[in-house]
C-alpha positions in Angstrom: -56.2 135.2 -4.1 -58.5 135.6 -1.1 -60.4 132.4 -1.9 -57.5 130.2 -2.9 -55.9 129.7 0.5 -59.1 128.8 2.4 -60.2 126.5 -0.4 -56.9 124.8 -0.5 -56.9 124.4 3.3 -60.4 123.0 3.2 -59.4 120.4 0.5 -56.2 119.5 2.3 -58.0 119.0 5.7 -61.4 117.7 4.7 -61.1 115.8 1.4 -57.6 114.8 0.6 -57.2 112.4 3.6 -60.2 110.5 2.5 -59.6 110.2 -1.2 -57.6 106.9 -1.1 -60.2 105.1 1.0 -63.0 106.5 -1.1 -61.4 105.4 -4.3 -60.8 101.9 -2.9 -64.4 101.6 -1.8 -65.7 102.8 -5.2 -63.4 100.5 -7.2 -64.9 97.4 -5.7 -68.3 97.6 -7.6 -66.6 99.1 -10.6 -64.1 96.3 -10.9 -66.8 93.7 -10.2 -68.9 95.1 -13.1 -66.0 95.1 -15.5 -65.1 91.5 -14.5 -68.7 90.6 -15.2 -68.3 92.1 -18.7 -65.2 89.9 -19.3 -67.0 86.8 -18.0 -70.0 87.4 -20.2 -67.9 87.8 -23.3 -65.9 84.6 -22.3 -69.2 82.7 -21.8 -70.8 83.8 -25.0 -67.7 82.9 -27.1 -67.5 79.5 -25.3 -71.1 78.9 -26.3 -70.2 79.6 -30.0 -67.4 77.1 -29.8 -69.6 74.4 -28.3 -72.4 75.1 -30.8 -69.9 74.8 -33.6 -68.4 71.6 -32.3 -71.9 70.1 -32.1 -73.3 71.3 -35.5 -70.0 71.9 -37.4 -71.8 74.2 -39.7 -70.3 77.4 -41.1 -73.7 79.0 -41.7 -74.7 78.5 -38.0 -71.3 79.8 -36.9 -71.7 82.9 -39.0 -75.2 83.5 -37.4 -73.7 83.0 -33.9 -70.9 85.5 -34.6 -73.5 88.0 -35.9 -75.5 87.5 -32.7 -72.3 88.0 -30.7 -72.0 91.4 -32.3 -75.3 92.5 -30.8 -74.2 91.5 -27.3 -73.4 95.0 -26.1 -76.9 96.1 -27.0 -78.7 93.1 -25.4 -79.9 94.6 -22.2 -81.0 91.2 -20.8 -77.5 89.7 -21.1 -75.7 92.9 -20.0 -78.0 93.4 -17.0 -75.9 91.4 -14.6 -72.9 93.5 -15.5 -74.9 96.7 -14.8 -76.3 95.4 -11.5 -72.8 95.0 -10.1 -72.3 98.8 -10.6 -75.6 99.6 -9.0 -74.0 98.9 -5.7 -72.3 102.2 -6.1 -75.7 103.9 -5.3 -75.3 103.1 -1.6 -71.6 104.1 -1.5 -72.3 107.3 -3.3 -75.1 108.3 -1.0 -72.6 108.4 1.8 -70.3 110.6 -0.3 -73.2 112.8 -1.2 -74.0 113.6 2.5 -70.3 113.9 3.6 -68.9 116.0 0.7 -72.1 117.6 -0.8 -71.5 115.9 -4.1 -74.5 115.7 -6.3 -75.5 114.0 -9.6 -74.3 110.6 -8.3 -76.6 108.8 -10.9 -74.3 110.3 -13.5 -71.3 108.4 -12.1 -73.3 105.1 -12.3 -74.6 105.8 -15.8 -71.2 106.7 -17.1 -69.7 103.6 -15.6 -72.4 101.5 -17.3 -71.7 103.3 -20.6 -68.1 102.4 -20.3 -69.0 98.8 -19.7 -71.1 98.7 -22.8 -68.3 100.4 -24.8 -65.8 97.8 -23.5 -68.1 95.0 -24.7 -68.5 96.8 -28.1 -64.8 96.9 -28.4 -64.4 93.3 -27.4 -66.9 91.9 -29.9 -65.6 94.2 -32.7 -62.0 93.1 -32.1 -63.2 89.5 -32.0 -65.0 90.0 -35.4 -61.9 91.6 -36.9 -59.5 88.9 -35.7 -61.8 86.1 -36.6 -62.8 86.7 -40.2 -65.0 83.9 -41.4 -63.9 84.4 -45.0 -60.4 83.2 -44.0 -61.6 80.0 -42.3 -61.3 77.4 -45.1 -60.4 74.5 -42.8 -63.5 73.8 -40.6 -61.4 71.4 -38.4 -59.4 74.3 -37.1 -62.2 76.7 -36.5 -62.9 75.9 -32.9 -59.2 76.2 -32.1 -59.0 79.5 -33.9 -62.0 80.9 -32.1 -60.5 80.0 -28.7 -57.2 81.7 -29.7 -59.0 84.8 -30.8 -61.1 84.8 -27.6 -57.9 84.6 -25.5 -56.3 87.4 -27.5 -59.3 89.6 -27.0 -59.4 88.9 -23.3 -55.7 89.7 -23.0 
């Protein structure tokens, strides 16, 4: 009871007025990172479509889809997504000094983990919706891939 009132007053006066602006500032790099994940998935599926249209081979298509499944674990391809979130480092340093918040690296790491998880979910959903065993008509495969991609991105 003796700590509650001063703590509540401190939060109300020194933290709460800044929360909205802090959240807006932090969401820029976070949103940018997640948009980069979306763009990467879109680009990779478009490359599968283009490759299929050139080669028109189901074996090659299957290899490309298998390769897409490893995308979340491909650090080279995911790096641009992660770099967008690294901009948080500068923003979080200001918060660290103003509000005595520590372990800011954890915030960045968790955000990057969520980005990888989002990509895992996207490629898994893509694989589930686009089952190669159900693709008997190779003329419609590119259209089907595009429809599945759009469904996943939705």
